Backbone bond lengths (Angstrom), bond angles and torsions (degrees), N, CA, C in turn:
res aa  C-N    CA-C-N  psi(-1)  N-CA   C-N-CA  omega(-1)  CA-C   N-CA-C  phi
1 X - - - 1.454 - - 1.530 110.78 -
2 X 1.326 116.38 -36.62 1.457 120.15 179.67 1.523 110.55 -64.09
3 X 1.350 117.16 -39.13 1.463 121.16 178.23 1.523 110.06 -62.85
4 X 1.335 117.41 -41.96 1.462 120.87 178.89 1.526 110.52 -61.29
5 X 1.309 117.85 -40.60 1.456 122.11 179.77 1.537 110.40 -63.27
6 X 1.319 116.73 -44.47 1.467 121.37 178.00 1.529 109.57 -62.23
7 X 1.326 116.73 -41.93 1.461 121.71 178.74 1.533 110.67 -62.02
8 X 1.323 117.54 -45.00 1.472 121.86 179.29 1.527 110.77 -62.63
9 X 1.307 117.24 -40.46 1.469 120.68 177.49 1.522 110.17 -64.43
10 X 1.324 117.35 -40.11 1.464 121.34 178.77 1.520 111.01 -62.49
11 X 1.331 117.31 -44.22 1.467 120.93 179.30 1.527 110.22 -64.19
12 X 1.321 117.67 -43.84 1.470 121.17 178.26 1.527 110.87 -61.11
13 X 1.315 117.11 -40.89 1.462 121.60 178.08 1.525 110.75 -61.94
14 X 1.319 116.69 -43.50 1.469 120.64 178.76 1.520 110.13 -60.25
15 X 1.325 117.59 -45.18 1.463 120.07 179.46 1.526 111.86 -61.77
16 X 1.315 116.83 -41.55 1.462 120.23 179.51 1.526 111.55 -66.31
17 X 1.332 117.14 -43.73 1.456 120.80 -179.23 1.520 112.12 -72.48
18 X 1.308 116.77 -18.83 1.447 122.23 -177.29 1.531 111.81 -80.41
19 X 1.299 119.88 -3.72 1.451 121.94 179.51 1.519 112.76 87.05
20 X 1.328 117.49 16.81 1.458 122.40 -176.70 1.524 111.40 -56.88
21 X 1.334 117.44 -40.51 1.458 121.83 179.41 1.528 109.71 -118.54
22 X 1.303 118.21 54.98 1.458 120.74 -171.41 1.519 114.06 -82.33
23 X 1.333 118.67 -27.70 1.457 120.84 -177.39 1.516 113.50 75.24
24 X 1.331 118.75 11.44 1.461 122.79 -179.44 1.521 109.91 -87.75
25 X 1.327 115.42 156.97 1.461 120.24 178.71 1.523 110.51 -72.26
26 X 1.319 116.15 162.00 1.465 122.04 178.13 1.524 110.03 -57.82
27 X 1.320 116.95 -43.65 1.470 120.11 -179.85 1.527 111.92 -63.90
28 X 1.332 117.57 -39.56 1.469 120.80 177.44 1.524 110.84 -63.70
29 X 1.323 116.36 -42.77 1.465 120.44 -179.65 1.528 110.93 -67.09
30 X 1.320 117.71 -39.20 1.466 120.25 176.78 1.527 110.58 -63.60
31 X 1.327 116.63 -43.83 1.465 120.47 -179.96 1.530 110.53 -62.65
32 X 1.336 117.58 -41.72 1.463 120.71 177.42 1.525 111.01 -58.65
33 X 1.313 116.65 -42.09 1.473 119.71 -179.65 1.520 111.75 -69.40
34 X 1.325 116.88 -38.58 1.467 119.71 176.47 1.530 110.30 -63.00
35 X 1.335 116.73 -44.64 1.470 120.88 178.59 1.527 111.00 -63.17
36 X 1.328 116.71 -43.21 1.457 120.93 179.36 1.527 110.75 -63.68
37 X 1.315 116.98 -39.96 1.468 120.65 178.38 1.520 110.76 -62.98
38 X 1.335 116.47 -44.38 1.474 120.29 179.44 1.532 110.48 -61.63
39 X 1.336 117.48 -42.29 1.470 120.99 178.79 1.529 111.26 -66.13
40 X 1.320 116.30 -39.16 1.468 120.35 178.18 1.521 110.51 -63.06
41 X 1.335 117.11 -43.99 1.462 120.30 178.60 1.527 111.07 -63.25
42 X 1.333 117.75 -40.95 1.465 120.12 178.35 1.527 111.19 -62.76
43 X 1.317 116.66 -39.30 1.465 120.95 176.76 1.534 110.48 -63.92
44 X 1.319 116.59 -42.81 1.463 120.27 177.58 1.521 110.84 -62.05
45 X 1.330 117.46 -46.00 1.466 121.41 -179.07 1.530 111.50 -62.35
46 X 1.325 116.01 -32.02 1.461 120.31 178.90 1.533 110.69 -64.72
47 X 1.334 116.27 -43.46 1.456 120.27 -176.04 1.532 113.91 -91.52
48 X 1.316 116.65 -21.07 1.472 121.01 -179.92 1.529 108.33 -141.39
49 X 1.334 118.01 75.57 1.470 121.53 -174.44 1.534 114.33 -55.56
50 X 1.329 117.84 -28.82 1.462 120.39 -179.67 1.527 112.83 -66.54
51 X 1.323 117.97 -16.44 1.464 120.41 -179.04 1.525 112.55 -72.82
52 X 1.321 118.06 -20.71 1.471 120.53 178.72 1.531 110.06 -57.75
53 X 1.323 116.57 -48.48 1.467 121.19 178.52 1.521 111.02 -68.14
54 X 1.335 116.84 -39.25 1.469 120.51 179.08 1.524 110.64 -59.23
55 X 1.330 116.89 -44.00 1.466 120.77 -178.35 1.523 111.22 -70.88
56 X 1.327 117.37 -42.24 1.475 118.56 -178.31 1.524 112.18 -66.88
57 X 1.336 118.24 -27.06 1.463 120.09 -179.86 1.534 112.52 -97.56
58 X 1.323 117.95 -3.20 1.464 121.80 -179.28 1.526 110.91 -77.87
59 X 1.320 116.09 162.56 1.464 120.79 174.37 1.523 109.66 -64.64
60 X 1.343 115.93 -38.46 1.457 120.67 179.67 1.512 111.09 -171.81
61 X 1.318 115.17 178.54 1.460 121.46 179.05 1.522 108.72 -150.69
62 X 1.312 115.61 166.07 1.464 121.57 174.81 1.517 108.16 -138.80
63 X 1.321 116.07 141.15 1.466 121.77 177.27 1.528 108.77 -127.60
64 X 1.316 115.98 140.67 1.463 121.62 179.63 1.520 110.04 -137.50
65 X 1.328 115.58 139.72 1.464 122.99 170.09 1.518 105.86 -101.80
66 X 1.317 116.40 128.19 1.461 120.01 -171.80 1.516 111.53 -135.23
67 X 1.308 114.81 151.43 1.449 122.16 173.73 1.517 107.01 -126.27
68 X 1.313 116.27 124.99 1.458 120.83 -179.19 1.510 111.18 -120.52
69 X 1.326 115.57 144.46 1.460 122.45 178.75 1.523 107.91 -128.07
70 X 1.323 115.88 134.11 1.457 120.95 176.56 1.515 107.41 -125.99
71 X 1.339 115.61 121.17 1.457 121.42 -179.61 1.530 108.19 -123.93
72 X 1.298 116.38 102.79 1.456 126.47 179.09 1.528 111.61 54.38
73 X 1.344 119.57 -90.09 1.465 121.20 -175.42 1.531 113.72 -104.95
74 X 1.326 118.89 -3.70 1.455 121.89 -176.07 1.521 111.13 -121.23
75 X 1.325 115.71 143.85 1.461 121.60 175.95 1.527 108.15 -128.82
76 X 1.324 116.13 141.47 1.466 120.87 177.47 1.513 108.16 -147.90
77 X 1.307 114.83 154.88 1.452 118.89 178.52 1.506 110.67 -164.06
78 X 1.303 113.97 168.32 1.456 120.43 178.84 1.502 109.10 -155.53
79 X 1.313 114.98 159.90 1.447 118.51 179.59 1.512 111.85 -169.18
80 X 1.305 113.25 -179.69 1.458 120.32 -179.64 1.514 108.14 -145.53
81 X 1.307 115.20 157.01 1.450 119.00 -178.62 1.505 111.48 -177.45
82 X 1.325 113.68 -155.76 1.454 119.17 178.94 1.511 109.81 -154.66
83 X 1.324 114.34 155.81 1.458 121.98 172.02 1.521 105.91 -111.31
84 X 1.324 115.87 134.93 1.461 121.01 -177.74 1.525 109.45 -117.73
85 X 1.324 115.97 126.95 1.464 122.28 177.16 1.527 107.40 -92.03
86 X 1.324 117.46 109.63 1.471 121.07 -179.12 1.524 112.64 -66.38
87 X 1.320 117.82 -24.07 1.458 120.80 -177.65 1.527 111.95 -76.36
88 X 1.334 116.71 -37.46 1.468 121.27 -177.17 1.525 113.17 -106.79
89 X 1.336 117.22 -18.37 1.466 121.29 -175.60 1.521 112.92 81.89
90 X 1.323 118.09 2.02 1.462 122.02 -177.51 1.524 111.46 -75.06
91 X 1.330 115.75 138.61 1.460 122.73 172.14 1.523 108.25 -104.65
92 X 1.312 116.37 134.31 1.451 122.72 175.38 1.521 105.90 -116.17
93 X 1.328 115.74 114.17 1.461 121.01 -176.97 1.521 108.81 -79.91
94 X 1.336 115.18 134.03 1.456 119.92 -172.26 1.526 111.92 -136.50
95 X 1.315 114.92 161.82 1.459 123.51 174.54 1.521 108.00 -122.96
96 X 1.311 115.71 166.03 1.462 119.99 177.56 1.522 110.02 -145.58
97 X 1.299 115.07 151.50 1.450 121.81 174.41 1.513 108.25 -142.92
98 X 1.308 116.40 145.49 1.453 120.43 -179.14 1.517 109.92 -138.50
99 X 1.310 114.93 146.58 1.462 120.90 175.67 1.516 107.55 -145.78
100 X 1.306 115.06 149.86 1.453 117.66 -179.23 1.505 112.28 -164.20
101 X 1.314 112.82 175.83 1.453 120.34 176.55 1.521 108.05 -128.10
102 X 1.281 115.76 152.96 1.456 120.81 179.66 1.508 109.33 153.63
103 X 1.291 115.03 -173.84 1.454 120.51 -177.23 1.512 109.62 -104.02
104 X 1.315 117.07 130.41 1.450 118.83 177.13 1.507 112.54 172.28
105 X 1.315 113.45 175.38 1.451 121.09 179.57 1.515 107.25 -157.66
106 X 1.324 116.55 130.35 1.449 118.61 174.88 1.511 113.79 149.14
107 X 1.334 113.47 174.57 1.458 123.60 176.36 1.511 106.16 -131.20
108 X 1.338 116.30 137.51 1.455 119.44 -175.79 1.526 109.70 -140.70
109 X 1.330 116.49 128.46 1.460 124.21 173.14 1.525 105.76 -98.68
110 X 1.314 116.64 112.86 1.458 118.88 -174.68 1.515 112.16 -136.87
111 X 1.318 115.62 166.27 1.455 123.07 179.81 1.520 108.92 -118.91
112 X 1.317 115.86 143.63 1.461 122.93 178.35 1.517 107.80 -122.89
113 X 1.324 116.28 132.19 1.465 121.67 178.94 1.522 108.28 -129.53
114 X 1.325 116.25 125.25 1.455 122.85 173.63 1.519 107.82 -106.77
115 X 1.324 116.92 141.02 1.464 122.23 172.89 1.530 106.41 -121.13
116 X 1.327 115.61 123.75 1.469 122.23 -175.97 1.523 109.71 -107.54
117 X 1.326 116.01 124.26 1.459 121.53 -176.47 1.522 113.49 -77.82
118 X 1.338 117.23 -26.60 1.467 118.25 -175.26 1.526 111.72 -148.96
119 X 1.317 115.20 171.22 1.465 122.51 -177.72 1.527 111.84 -61.13
120 X 1.324 117.24 -40.50 1.456 121.18 -176.17 1.532 111.73 -59.11
121 X 1.323 117.77 -48.79 1.470 120.01 -177.99 1.531 111.27 -73.50
122 X 1.335 117.02 -33.59 1.469 120.60 176.67 1.531 109.83 -62.93
123 X 1.336 116.22 -51.36 1.465 120.55 -179.12 1.525 111.65 -61.90
124 X 1.332 116.97 -38.97 1.458 120.24 178.58 1.533 110.21 -61.17
125 X 1.317 116.65 -43.89 1.463 120.70 178.99 1.531 110.73 -61.36
126 X 1.321 117.05 -45.67 1.467 120.86 -179.26 1.526 110.69 -62.74
127 X 1.316 116.65 -41.20 1.465 120.57 -175.53 1.526 113.30 -81.63
128 X 1.332 118.47 -33.73 1.464 120.78 -173.34 1.527 113.88 -116.09
129 X 1.303 117.83 -39.85 1.457 124.16 171.49 1.509 120.14 53.96
130 X 1.304 120.78 21.07 1.454 121.47 179.84 1.505 111.79 -89.71
131 X 1.305 115.53 149.38 1.460 121.68 173.73 1.520 107.23 -149.79
132 X 1.298 116.81 131.75 1.463 121.14 174.54 1.519 106.90 -121.86
133 X 1.321 116.88 139.84 1.457 117.77 179.90 1.515 112.02 -154.09
134 X 1.295 113.33 163.14 1.457 121.77 170.42 1.516 105.14 -107.28
135 X 1.300 116.88 130.09 1.452 120.53 -172.24 1.513 110.12 -131.18
136 X 1.300 114.84 134.81 1.458 120.48 171.55 1.520 105.46 -134.77
137 X 1.305 117.32 123.79 1.455 117.97 178.44 1.512 111.88 -152.73
138 X 1.299 112.18 165.76 1.456 120.75 176.71 1.521 106.47 -135.48
139 X 1.318 116.56 132.17 1.458 120.54 179.00 1.514 109.18 -142.19
140 X 1.303 115.52 133.74 1.460 122.46 173.27 1.517 104.71 -144.96
141 X 1.332 116.37 90.69 1.449 119.80 -172.73 1.519 110.06 -146.27
142 X 1.318 115.68 136.88 1.453 121.76 173.45 1.514 107.33 -143.64
143 X 1.326 115.81 124.00 1.461 122.93 -174.21 1.516 108.98 51.84
144 X 1.322 119.70 -115.36 1.461 120.60 -177.50 1.521 112.62 -102.61
145 X 1.323 117.61 2.19 1.456 120.49 -176.90 1.519 110.50 -100.43
146 X 1.309 115.14 145.57 1.448 120.68 177.69 1.510 111.10 95.58
147 X 1.325 115.01 -172.54 1.457 118.95 -179.19 1.510 110.01 -151.00
148 X 1.316 114.03 167.41 1.455 121.17 177.62 1.509 108.16 -148.66
149 X 1.305 116.01 146.28 1.447 120.32 175.17 1.517 107.68 -87.23
150 X 1.311 117.55 117.11 1.451 123.33 -178.88 1.517 107.91 -130.30
151 X 1.312 116.06 170.24 1.452 116.56 177.74 1.496 113.00 -174.68
152 X 1.323 113.98 -175.47 1.453 122.33 178.93 1.511 108.96 -118.92
153 X 1.303 114.70 142.91 1.449 121.47 177.28 1.516 109.14 -130.82
154 X 1.307 115.92 149.23 1.441 120.60 167.83 1.520 104.99 -94.84
155 X 1.344 117.78 100.73 1.460 121.68 -171.08 1.518 112.77 -78.71
156 X 1.299 117.28 -23.37 1.454 123.95 173.77 1.510 106.33 -166.14
157 X 1.310 118.82 162.42 1.467 118.54 -179.96 1.527 111.01 -54.94
158 X 1.325 115.83 126.09 1.458 121.15 178.58 1.513 115.79 91.13
159 X 1.338 117.87 0.86 1.472 120.53 -179.04 1.528 109.22 -132.58
160 X 1.328 115.61 126.19 1.470 121.53 172.45 1.521 107.81 -112.29
161 X 1.311 115.40 142.29 1.457 122.31 -178.78 1.519 108.88 -123.86
162 X 1.330 115.93 128.52 1.468 122.42 175.19 1.522 107.86 -117.81
163 X 1.322 116.69 140.14 1.456 121.44 172.15 1.524 108.41 -124.14
164 X 1.308 115.77 137.91 1.461 122.51 179.72 1.519 108.58 -131.59
165 X 1.314 117.41 127.41 1.457 120.92 176.70 1.516 108.90 -86.61
166 X 1.332 115.96 125.57 1.459 120.20 177.66 1.526 109.78 -89.35
167 X 1.319 117.94 -56.97 1.461 123.52 177.25 1.519 108.11 -143.18
168 X 1.308 116.25 151.69 1.449 118.35 173.04 1.505 113.50 153.31
169 X 1.296 114.04 168.07 1.448 122.55 174.59 1.519 105.63 -137.51
170 X 1.323 116.34 109.88 1.464 119.54 -176.13 1.516 110.39 -151.63
171 X 1.291 114.63 145.36 1.451 122.63 170.23 1.520 104.15 -139.15
172 X 1.348 116.47 115.72 1.451 118.31 -172.62 1.514 112.39 -153.70
173 X 1.314 114.10 153.66 1.461 123.21 170.94 1.524 105.01 -137.93
174 X 1.326 117.15 107.86 1.456 120.55 -171.72 1.522 111.64 -135.99
175 X 1.316 114.79 161.14 1.458 122.91 168.19 1.522 104.81 -111.09
176 X 1.336 115.82 118.15 1.462 120.90 -173.84 1.516 111.73 -117.95
177 X 1.302 114.72 153.72 1.453 122.00 166.52 1.520 106.54 -122.39
178 X 1.307 116.99 132.56 1.462 120.89 -179.36 1.512 108.64 -124.66
179 X 1.298 116.45 135.22 1.456 122.44 177.85 1.518 108.40 -116.87
180 X 1.320 115.74 129.15 1.465 123.00 174.85 1.518 106.50 -111.61
181 X 1.342 117.00 136.18 1.462 119.39 -179.32 1.525 110.10 -147.80
182 X 1.329 114.56 158.42 1.467 121.98 177.17 1.517 109.77 -63.05
183 X 1.312 116.55 137.81 1.461 121.63 174.00 1.520 107.02 -82.92
184 X 1.321 116.47 108.35 1.467 120.30 -174.91 1.530 112.70 -66.00
185 X 1.311 118.18 -22.32 1.461 120.57 179.58 1.527 113.15 -80.77
186 X 1.337 117.89 -25.37 1.465 120.61 -174.29 1.523 114.16 -104.27
187 X 1.320 118.15 -12.36 1.480 120.41 -179.84 1.521 111.11 -99.17
């Protein structure tokens, strides 16, 4: 029961830090997401310069800022971001939530970047947005000190996924399910 209480507090903290009750205008929230997306892309280009060309020639991409918490056997996280259609220039503002089970302990501030090769996979992501994965990672990073194991995966034909740890201390091996969905307040 104590573990469940800690898990519930972690989820509540994620929602609060995620801007769930921010009181900001729609335009302010959209601008924050655009700025966060630009910073996420710059971070990606710094560590994987070849992705600049991949993103500019892709059908679209999505960027998310996420905070994850792992407490013994439970993992939870939340984030916000946007999907950008390179063909039309349209931004689709999105949210994400993740939950999982596994062994671990820690808190991690990380970024997720999807690159979509074609309309079919982009539209599927916008409409369905599910992702399930098995994850094992180690992160010990604060500002510019420390390191994290990050990487790129081809999650399905036509979709590449990059994860970058910004700050955090975590050691975990989990099975997660992540749901991405349109933010009804910002679209």
